[in-house]
C-alpha positions as semicolon CSV with decimal commas, in nm:
position;residue;x (nm);y (nm);z (nm)
1;X;18,616;-7,383;10,442
2;X;18,257;-7,412;10,575
3;X;18,090;-7,367;10,254
4;X;18,298;-7,559;10,040
5;X;18,335;-7,967;10,030
6;X;18,541;-8,162;9,832
7;X;18,497;-8,411;9,549
8;X;18,624;-8,788;9,592
9;X;18,835;-8,903;9,406
10;X;18,976;-9,260;9,296
11;X;19,283;-9,302;9,152
12;X;19,244;-9,479;8,736
13;X;19,598;-9,515;8,669
14;X;19,909;-9,330;8,510
15;X;19,842;-8,994;8,725
16;X;19,457;-9,010;8,640
17;X;19,187;-8,923;8,922
18;X;18,853;-9,051;8,891
19;X;18,569;-8,830;8,932
20;X;18,263;-8,950;9,130
21;X;18,005;-8,703;9,050
22;X;17,828;-8,603;9,328
23;X;17,492;-8,333;9,311
24;X;17,578;-7,995;9,389
25;X;17,471;-7,862;9,690
26;X;17,507;-7,504;9,625
27;X;17,842;-7,454;9,795
28;X;18,156;-7,353;9,535
29;X;18,419;-7,575;9,471
30;X;18,747;-7,596;9,316
31;X;18,930;-7,905;9,229
32;X;19,247;-7,890;9,020
33;X;19,390;-8,277;8,913
34;X;19,741;-8,312;8,981
35;X;19,979;-8,415;8,676
36;X;20,294;-8,455;8,601
37;X;20,299;-8,061;8,407
38;X;20,097;-7,887;8,692
39;X;20,364;-8,045;8,946
40;X;20,627;-7,940;8,759
41;X;20,488;-7,572;8,720
42;X;20,467;-7,589;9,097
43;X;20,813;-7,688;9,187
44;X;21,018;-7,488;9,408
45;X;20,695;-7,241;9,534
46;X;20,677;-7,230;9,908
47;X;20,379;-7,160;10,140
48;X;19,980;-7,199;10,078
49;X;20,076;-7,357;9,731
50;X;20,239;-7,611;9,872
51;X;19,840;-7,742;10,011
52;X;19,796;-7,832;9,619
53;X;19,983;-8,118;9,676
54;X;19,657;-8,290;9,841
55;X;19,536;-8,263;9,521
56;X;19,286;-8,039;9,646
57;X;19,241;-7,633;9,641
58;X;18,946;-7,441;9,824
59;X;18,825;-7,112;9,703
60;X;18,507;-6,915;9,684
61;X;18,569;-6,865;9,323
62;X;18,399;-6,989;9,049
63;X;18,454;-7,334;8,992
64;X;18,661;-7,460;8,655
65;X;18,428;-7,658;8,465
66;X;18,607;-7,785;8,195
67;X;18,828;-8,062;8,406
68;X;18,492;-8,236;8,523
69;X;18,310;-8,221;8,213
70;X;18,592;-8,403;8,017
71;X;18,617;-8,665;8,290
72;X;18,243;-8,699;8,291
73;X;18,237;-8,736;7,916
74;X;18,476;-9,028;7,902
75;X;18,290;-9,187;8,190
76;X;17,967;-9,187;8,019
77;X;18,117;-9,299;7,676
78;X;18,303;-9,561;7,867
79;X;17,992;-9,685;8,019
80;X;17,809;-9,686;7,678
81;X;18,098;-9,915;7,566
82;X;17,989;-10,158;7,853
83;X;17,629;-10,158;7,789
84;X;17,684;-10,268;7,447
85;X;17,678;-9,925;7,199
86;X;18,009;-9,915;7,053
87;X;17,918;-9,646;6,777
88;X;17,789;-9,382;7,059
89;X;18,070;-9,464;7,251
90;X;18,301;-9,383;6,952
91;X;18,112;-9,065;6,951
92;X;18,122;-9,023;7,289
93;X;18,530;-9,089;7,321
94;X;18,588;-8,786;7,022
95;X;18,392;-8,542;7,233
96;X;18,659;-8,577;7,480
97;X;18,918;-8,537;7,243
98;X;18,738;-8,212;7,125
99;X;18,647;-8,112;7,514
100;X;19,046;-8,036;7,607
101;X;19,167;-7,732;7,507
102;X;19,501;-7,878;7,518
103;X;19,675;-8,251;7,507
104;X;19,563;-8,418;7,812
105;X;19,541;-8,767;8,021
106;X;19,151;-8,768;7,935
107;X;19,216;-8,727;7,535
108;X;19,483;-9,019;7,546
109;X;19,284;-9,269;7,753
110;X;18,949;-9,166;7,501
111;X;19,207;-9,248;7,197
112;X;19,318;-9,550;7,345
113;X;18,954;-9,708;7,400
114;X;18,906;-9,549;7,054
115;X;19,172;-9,755;6,898
116;X;19,079;-10,121;7,097
117;X;18,709;-10,044;6,952
118;X;18,815;-10,021;6,598
119;X;19,033;-10,318;6,588
120;X;18,787;-10,505;6,791
121;X;18,520;-10,407;6,516
122;X;18,777;-10,473;6,254
123;X;18,799;-10,108;6,133
124;X;19,176;-10,113;6,053
125;X;19,177;-9,823;5,913
126;X;19,007;-9,584;6,141
127;X;19,186;-9,773;6,404
128;X;19,535;-9,636;6,255
129;X;19,408;-9,289;6,227
130;X;19,282;-9,310;6,603
131;X;19,675;-9,481;6,717
132;X;19,879;-9,200;6,507
133;X;19,680;-8,959;6,660
134;X;19,685;-9,118;7,015
135;X;20,065;-9,115;6,932
136;X;20,082;-8,725;6,935
137;X;20,022;-8,751;7,343
138;X;20,345;-8,970;7,450
139;X;20,597;-8,740;7,464
140;X;20,417;-8,451;7,705
141;X;20,037;-8,536;7,810
142;X;20,141;-8,854;8,004
143;X;20,393;-9,002;8,207
144;X;20,636;-9,238;8,028
145;X;20,546;-9,536;8,217
146;X;20,180;-9,483;8,133
147;X;20,167;-9,463;7,791
148;X;20,442;-9,756;7,775
149;X;20,173;-9,933;7,963
150;X;19,897;-9,837;7,706
151;X;20,128;-9,891;7,368
152;X;20,224;-10,219;7,515
153;X;19,856;-10,375;7,591
154;X;19,818;-10,237;7,229
155;X;20,070;-10,416;7,070
156;X;20,008;-10,726;7,257
157;X;19,629;-10,718;7,158
158;X;19,700;-10,631;6,791
159;X;19,962;-10,910;6,747
160;X;19,693;-11,154;6,752
161;X;19,618;-11,050;6,467
162;X;19,669;-11,265;6,120
163;X;19,657;-10,951;5,895
164;X;20,009;-10,921;5,801
165;X;19,976;-10,603;5,629
166;X;19,775;-10,441;5,939
167;X;20,090;-10,602;6,167
168;X;20,345;-10,390;5,915
169;X;20,177;-10,076;5,942
170;X;20,094;-10,107;6,334
171;X;20,460;-10,191;6,411
172;X;20,633;-9,962;6,193
173;X;20,390;-9,678;6,276
174;X;20,484;-9,708;6,628
175;X;20,863;-9,753;6,587
176;X;20,849;-9,416;6,428
177;X;20,652;-9,207;6,704
178;X;20,951;-9,321;6,934
179;X;21,211;-9,164;6,757
180;X;21,245;-8,934;7,013
181;X;21,023;-9,063;7,321
182;X;21,368;-9,240;7,473
183;X;21,214;-9,552;7,584
184;X;21,401;-9,827;7,499
185;X;21,223;-10,124;7,621
186;X;20,927;-10,020;7,417
187;X;21,138;-9,987;7,143
188;X;21,322;-10,324;7,217
189;X;20,977;-10,485;7,209
190;X;20,823;-10,319;6,943
191;X;21,102;-10,448;6,693
192;X;21,124;-10,761;6,826
193;X;20,753;-10,801;6,727
194;X;20,822;-10,666;6,371
195;X;21,123;-10,925;6,345
196;X;20,919;-11,210;6,433
197;X;20,640;-11,087;6,213
198;X;20,923;-11,078;5,919
199;X;21,034;-11,373;5,996
200;X;20,666;-11,537;5,949
201;X;20,651;-11,425;5,595
202;X;21,015;-11,592;5,566
203;X;21,156;-11,235;5,468
204;X;21,506;-11,297;5,608
205;X;21,676;-10,999;5,494
206;X;21,493;-10,795;5,670
207;X;21,488;-11,038;5,949
208;X;21,853;-11,024;5,986
209;X;21,884;-10,634;5,925
210;X;21,639;-10,619;6,244
211;X;21,879;-10,828;6,465
212;X;22,152;-10,647;6,415
213;X;21,989;-10,335;6,544
214;X;21,858;-10,559;6,843
215;X;22,222;-10,708;6,910
216;X;22,357;-10,370;6,918
217;X;22,077;-10,241;7,201
218;X;22,213;-10,541;7,421
219;X;22,585;-10,424;7,405
220;X;22,823;-10,211;7,560
221;X;22,978;-9,888;7,421
222;X;23,304;-10,139;7,370
223;X;23,076;-10,355;7,187
224;X;23,083;-10,645;7,440
225;X;22,752;-10,775;7,569
226;X;22,585;-10,597;7,837
227;X;22,541;-10,881;8,105
228;X;22,229;-10,699;8,242
229;X;22,071;-10,768;7,898
230;X;22,067;-11,112;7,908
231;X;21,710;-11,220;7,904
232;X;21,643;-11,032;7,622
233;X;21,970;-11,120;7,434
234;X;21,800;-11,491;7,497
235;X;21,497;-11,340;7,288
236;X;21,724;-11,228;6,995
237;X;21,900;-11,537;6,981
238;X;21,555;-11,735;7,002
239;X;21,444;-11,592;6,620
240;X;21,788;-11,567;6,467
241;X;21,821;-11,974;6,594
242;X;21,468;-12,016;6,446
243;X;21,553;-11,868;6,105
244;X;21,855;-12,049;6,084
245;X;21,645;-12,400;6,168
246;X;21,436;-12,303;5,873
247;X;21,677;-12,240;5,624
248;X;21,913;-12,611;5,741
249;X;22,200;-12,355;5,808
250;X;22,335;-12,599;6,127
251;X;22,688;-12,440;6,099
252;X;22,539;-12,094;6,227
253;X;22,274;-12,312;6,414
254;X;22,500;-12,497;6,617
255;X;22,721;-12,214;6,701
256;X;22,423;-12,014;6,840
257;X;22,241;-12,239;7,014
258;X;22,580;-12,321;7,229
259;X;22,656;-11,983;7,292
260;X;22,286;-11,930;7,405
261;X;22,306;-12,247;7,648
262;X;22,611;-12,046;7,779
263;X;22,400;-11,732;7,904
264;X;22,372;-11,738;8,281
265;X;22,259;-11,403;8,367
266;X;21,927;-11,404;8,188
267;X;21,600;-11,522;8,389
268;X;21,356;-11,560;8,054
269;X;21,022;-11,648;7,951
270;X;20,986;-12,052;7,931
271;X;20,859;-11,980;7,600
272;X;21,174;-11,866;7,461
273;X;21,384;-12,178;7,633
274;X;21,161;-12,371;7,509
275;X;21,216;-12,240;7,117
276;X;21,590;-12,266;7,179
277;X;21,564;-12,665;7,293
278;X;21,328;-12,716;7,034
279;X;21,563;-12,605;6,763
280;X;21,872;-12,767;6,917
281;X;21,665;-13,089;6,915
282;X;21,595;-13,052;6,526
283;X;21,967;-12,988;6,497
284;X;22,096;-13,287;6,649
285;X;21,849;-13,514;6,441
286;X;22,009;-13,362;6,127
287;X;22,297;-13,462;6,276
288;X;22,183;-13,838;6,369
289;X;22,290;-13,752;6,710
290;X;21,957;-13,923;6,864
291;X;22,004;-13,937;7,199
292;X;22,111;-13,566;7,233
293;X;21,805;-13,470;7,028
294;X;21,587;-13,696;7,256
295;X;21,744;-13,486;7,568
296;X;21,695;-13,154;7,385
297;X;21,325;-13,194;7,243
298;X;21,203;-13,361;7,652
299;X;21,385;-13,002;7,784
300;X;21,188;-12,819;7,512
301;X;20,889;-13,019;7,619
302;X;20,912;-12,929;8,014
303;X;20,962;-12,559;7,935
304;X;20,648;-12,523;7,648
305;X;20,449;-12,751;7,922
306;X;20,557;-12,455;8,209
307;X;20,436;-12,168;7,960
308;X;20,159;-12,353;7,884
309;X;20,168;-12,355;7,505
310;X;20,046;-12,614;7,275
311;X;20,373;-12,660;7,084
312;X;20,476;-12,864;7,439
313;X;20,263;-13,152;7,262
314;X;20,490;-13,161;6,922
315;X;20,816;-13,164;7,123
316;X;20,649;-13,456;7,289
317;X;20,602;-13,627;6,956
318;X;20,964;-13,568;6,889
319;X;21,100;-13,706;7,166
320;X;20,938;-14,061;7,121
321;X;21,065;-14,028;6,729
322;X;21,422;-13,962;6,840
323;X;21,362;-14,206;7,080
324;X;21,266;-14,478;6,871
325;X;21,553;-14,382;6,617
326;X;21,832;-14,440;6,899
327;X;21,677;-14,777;6,939
328;X;21,605;-14,705;7,297
329;X;21,438;-14,966;7,513
330;X;21,311;-14,718;7,775
331;X;20,949;-14,595;7,706
332;X;20,949;-14,219;7,690
333;X;20,599;-14,195;7,827
334;X;20,766;-14,338;8,171
335;X;20,872;-13,970;8,270
336;X;20,651;-13,831;8,540
337;X;20,584;-13,527;8,343
338;X;20,519;-13,667;7,984
339;X;20,248;-13,963;8,163
340;X;19,976;-13,758;8,194
341;X;19,980;-13,655;7,811
342;X;19,997;-14,059;7,726
343;X;19,592;-14,039;7,646
344;X;19,610;-13,694;7,444
345;X;19,462;-13,770;7,109
346;X;19,788;-13,639;6,905
347;X;20,016;-13,852;7,143
348;X;19,788;-14,162;7,125
349;X;19,892;-14,216;6,707
350;X;20,309;-14,208;6,816
351;X;20,227;-14,409;7,117
352;X;20,099;-14,711;6,943
353;X;20,364;-14,667;6,656
354;X;20,606;-14,723;6,940
355;X;20,404;-15,016;7,075
356;X;20,424;-15,154;6,693
357;X;20,837;-15,064;6,701
358;X;20,930;-15,250;7,019
359;X;20,736;-15,573;6,906
360;X;20,918;-15,552;6,561
361;X;20,620;-15,578;6,390
362;X;20,647;-15,424;6,067
363;X;20,305;-15,474;5,935
364;X;20,138;-15,288;6,186
365;X;20,372;-15,028;6,240
366;X;20,321;-14,975;5,813
367;X;19,931;-15,030;5,879
368;X;19,932;-14,746;6,168
369;X;20,134;-14,496;5,906
370;X;19,844;-14,501;5,705
371;X;19,600;-14,479;6,016
372;X;19,723;-14,203;6,173
373;X;19,802;-14,018;5,861
374;X;19,732;-13,671;5,984
375;X;19,916;-13,717;6,301
376;X;20,219;-13,846;6,185
377;X;20,275;-13,837;5,785
378;X;20,121;-13,452;5,819
379;X;20,415;-13,311;5,980
380;X;20,730;-13,301;5,752
381;X;20,957;-13,296;6,009
382;X;20,860;-13,685;6,136
383;X;20,802;-13,775;5,762
384;X;21,161;-13,710;5,715
385;X;21,253;-13,934;6,005
386;X;21,007;-14,231;5,898
387;X;21,209;-14,383;5,655
388;X;21,533;-14,431;5,904
389;X;21,211;-14,593;6,118
390;X;21,156;-14,823;5,863
391;X;21,529;-14,901;5,815
392;X;21,574;-14,966;6,167
393;X;21,305;-15,216;6,257
394;X;21,342;-15,386;5,939
395;X;21,676;-15,417;6,002
396;X;21,608;-15,541;6,338
397;X;21,366;-15,820;6,201
398;X;21,630;-15,922;5,947
399;X;21,892;-15,978;6,202
400;X;21,633;-16,177;6,453
401;X;21,537;-16,383;6,111
402;X;21,880;-16,489;5,999
403;X;22,022;-16,563;6,361
404;X;21,941;-16,922;6,333
405;X;22,069;-16,974;6,027
406;X;22,410;-17,029;5,808
407;X;22,198;-17,017;5,429
408;X;21,894;-16,821;5,405
409;X;21,710;-16,730;5,058
410;X;21,712;-16,369;4,999
411;X;21,327;-16,440;4,828
412;X;21,277;-16,577;5,204
413;X;21,381;-16,270;5,388
414;X;21,202;-16,045;5,120
415;X;20,862;-16,197;5,199
416;X;20,876;-16,214;5,530
417;X;20,999;-15,829;5,567
418;X;20,752;-15,743;5,290
419;X;20,998;-15,516;5,078
420;X;21,178;-15,599;4,703
421;X;21,446;-15,842;4,692
422;X;21,691;-15,502;4,636
423;X;21,627;-15,374;4,937
424;X;21,687;-15,683;5,111
425;X;22,048;-15,694;4,976
426;X;22,058;-15,303;5,058
427;X;21,998;-15,356;5,440
428;X;22,254;-15,673;5,435
429;X;22,525;-15,484;5,309
430;X;22,437;-15,197;5,539
431;X;22,440;-15,460;5,811
432;X;22,773;-15,625;5,697
433;X;23,011;-15,283;5,684
434;X;22,873;-15,210;6,046
435;X;22,965;-15,537;6,152
436;X;22,664;-15,651;6,285
437;X;22,655;-15,963;6,098
438;X;22,946;-16,181;5,902
439;X;22,803;-16,260;5,593
440;X;22,846;-16,276;5,218
441;X;22,595;-16,242;4,957
442;X;22,590;-16,515;4,649
443;X;22,387;-16,284;4,387
444;X;22,398;-16,538;4,141
445;X;22,203;-16,779;4,353
446;X;22,029;-16,539;4,561
447;X;22,137;-16,695;4,863
448;X;22,320;-16,525;5,181
449;X;22,597;-16,715;5,347
450;X;22,636;-16,670;5,742
451;X;22,914;-16,743;6,058
452;X;23,156;-17,025;5,946
453;X;22,967;-17,049;5,618
454;X;23,018;-16,709;5,527
455;X;23,443;-16,768;5,688
456;X;23,517;-17,016;5,444
457;X;23,472;-16,807;5,154
458;X;23,778;-16,696;5,036
459;X;23,685;-16,327;4,925
460;X;23,428;-16,255;5,175
461;X;23,755;-16,040;5,335
462;X;23,933;-15,957;5,022
463;X;23,959;-15,581;4,945
464;X;23,778;-15,590;4,588
465;X;23,476;-15,811;4,769
466;X;23,438;-15,483;5,008
467;X;23,455;-15,251;4,754
468;X;23,242;-15,382;4,528
469;X;22,995;-15,434;4,836
470;X;23,027;-15,044;4,916
471;X;22,956;-14,978;4,560
472;X;22,650;-15,217;4,553
473;X;22,565;-15,066;4,847
474;X;22,556;-14,707;4,773
475;X;22,337;-14,771;4,458
476;X;22,077;-14,994;4,647
477;X;22,065;-14,768;4,898
478;X;22,014;-14,475;4,669
479;X;21,711;-14,715;4,452
480;X;21,582;-14,805;4,852
481;X;21,532;-14,444;4,879
482;X;21,364;-14,421;4,620
483;X;21,108;-14,677;4,683
484;X;21,090;-14,600;5,055
485;X;20,958;-14,231;4,932
486;X;20,744;-14,400;4,700
487;X;20,603;-14,582;4,938
488;X;20,548;-14,292;5,172
489;X;20,310;-14,136;4,918
490;X;20,138;-14,412;4,867
491;X;20,055;-14,416;5,262
492;X;19,908;-14,030;5,204
């Protein structure tokens, strides 16, 4: 022992110890790395062999230089990578793989670095070749936890790519290699990413196929939901909810949305909650349940904000939209969570719209739609409801305008609202049917009789007049919709 000194090794993760080379001083040493496979070989031995548990064996025999050489080659290659010499680093890592007599940790680590470097350099074909080679190591050369950690890190890095063909090949290659690896967590995560890829490409048939497999993985043997997998189940729900939202399948969306809200055993990432709540808000909007939509969009905004997702701005705009549609007098930016975003460039457009809306300023409202076309009209979801907003604001102005009168001419209303006379009639019919005003429309003379004047007309309450009013309202509403669409197109 007096003639031998031990080398110092620092732990480098995954059961691998990092060699810190020291100058040779003439004394003989033999260093053994502890690996899971070697530990298994030693299992059951007694006596002197137990000394190996400390990671060192002292001997006067010739040293085993192979491990040290491979280890040093790896760190030399890593040094080349850090110094900005990628090709030399790639050659060095390839040498590490060639130096190992059998599949081992250093070869696995070298291939990991090779895969990441090829991806960074855009060498996708070489990256996939190295990745397939690396996957041959996961069953025997390294521990399951370490291989999972490495593959997860590569998955996260490659998932940032916009090359859909590469992502498909990468995910499918990973899943094929996991066939006999018995790593359910990694299998689930990879399938989830592949499912999201197909959703992005609108390949809904393939999405549904993977969703079935993911659901099965979250079930007990009797087919019931595994309460321990509530978090994973919510992630699956989030993808399916997005798919139904995209397909505008509100019936299935509503059922799944309500089911997702009942899961209490999960601690999901706020981003997942944000997705579910946003889709819920869109569902309520389609059903014209403005108040429920505003609540969901606000919850989604808070979840995205907690997750640091830029999507929070969109949901904040959607919440403001729902607030205007429900004709709320409360300023949505009075909420503590929303207040800091009041001056955000994306939000400023919608806040100015709110101000014009609350003042019932039609001219300003329409001017803002043109001025902030990109921030407002280019969002297809918001654009779908601008017509409803215009109808709301015109209705409010109309009610205020006719209040002092018993008789008022339709051309005068048309001028004040800046819309065609048939559109004025459609708005009046809508107000009459909703019992918001008591009026009679004289289409021949283009006069609206209100209050006592309308009540004096015996035809006002006859079933025939109501039926004709409904029929006329339906026709005029269709015409109004067509003209509004043309108006919105002109704003573009």
